[in-house]
C-alpha positions in Angstrom: 0.0 0.0 0.0 1.1 3.5 -0.6 0.9 4.9 2.9 2.3 1.9 4.7 5.9 1.9 5.7 5.8 -1.9 5.8 2.9 -4.0 4.6 2.0 -5.4 8.1 1.4 -2.0 9.6 -2.1 -0.5 8.7 -1.5 2.9 10.2 -0.6 6.1 8.4 2.9 7.2 7.9 3.8 9.5 10.9 4.9 12.3 8.6 1.7 12.1 6.7 -0.3 12.1 9.9 1.6 15.1 11.1 1.0 16.9 7.8 -2.8 16.2 8.2 -2.8 17.4 11.8 -1.0 20.6 10.9 -2.8 21.4 7.6 -6.3 20.3 8.6 -7.8 23.4 10.2 -11.4 24.4 10.2 -12.3 27.1 7.7 -13.6 30.1 9.4 -17.3 30.8 9.0 -18.1 33.1 6.2 -19.9 36.2 7.6 -22.3 36.5 4.7 -23.7 33.0 5.0 -24.1 33.2 8.8 -25.9 36.5 8.5 -28.1 35.1 5.7 -28.9 32.0 7.8 -29.8 34.1 10.8 -32.1 36.2 8.6 -33.7 33.1 7.2 -34.3 31.7 10.7 -35.7 35.0 11.9 -38.0 35.2 8.9 -39.3 31.7 9.5 -39.9 32.4 13.2 -41.7 35.6 12.2 -43.8 33.7 9.7 -44.7 31.0 12.2 -45.6 33.6 14.8 -47.7 35.6 12.4 -49.5 32.4 11.3 -50.3 31.5 14.9 -51.5 35.0 15.7 -53.8 35.0 12.7 -55.2 31.5 13.6 -55.9 32.6 17.1 -57.5 35.9 15.8 -59.7 33.8 13.4 -60.9 31.5 16.2 -61.6 34.5 18.5 -63.5 36.3 15.7 -65.5 33.2 14.9 -66.4 32.7 18.5 -67.3 36.4 18.8 -69.5 36.4 15.6 -71.1 33.0 16.3 -74.4 34.4 17.6 -74.6 36.8 14.6 -73.8 34.0 12.2 -76.4 31.7 13.7 -79.1 34.4 13.5 -78.1 35.1 9.9 -78.4 31.4 9.0 -81.8 31.2 10.6 -82.9 34.3 8.7 -81.7 32.9 5.4 -83.3 29.5 6.1 -86.7 31.2 6.8 -86.6 33.1 3.5 -85.2 30.3 1.4 -88.6 29.2 0.2 -89.5 32.7 -0.8 -86.1 33.1 -2.7 -86.4 29.7 -4.5 -90.0 30.6 -5.5 -88.9 33.9 -6.9 -86.0 32.4 -8.8 -88.2 29.6 -10.2 -90.8 32.2 -11.3 -88.1 34.2 -13.0 -86.3 31.3 -14.7 -89.6 29.7 -15.9 -90.7 32.9 -17.6 -90.9 32.7 -21.4 -88.4 35.5 -22.0 -85.7 33.9 -19.9 -86.3 30.5 -21.5 -86.1 32.0 -25.0 -82.8 33.7 -24.0 -81.3 30.5 -22.6 -82.3 28.7 -25.8 -80.7 31.4 -27.9 -77.5 31.2 -25.9 -77.4 27.4 -26.2 -78.0 27.6 -29.9 -75.2 30.1 -30.3 -72.9 27.9 -28.3 -73.7 24.9 -30.5 -73.3 26.9 -33.7 -69.9 28.3 -32.7 -68.8 24.9 -31.6 -69.7 23.5 -35.0 -68.1 26.4 -36.7 -65.0 25.8 -34.6 -64.8 29.4 -33.5 -63.9 28.3 -29.9 
């Protein structure tokens, strides 16, 4: 082997080991990368904090507005029959049906003419 003084010894050559010990030093940290890493960590912590604050604010707002939302849903449910009756009357009128038929005919005609 190349690093062995004799083939029975499996340790490095003492001179080579000394060279590695002397030359193998840690590279000093680059100031730019450490500043950037600190900024990234701070940004992530800020994002997590902001997310948690918004989640808590949403829950508090939902709890605060719950009575209003319940009353609103009751109001909508009570007037749903009136609303569906009005929409049905409007949709089933001859003018709306003729308009829908014209739109459908135009869509089919343009599809056949390959305009779309």
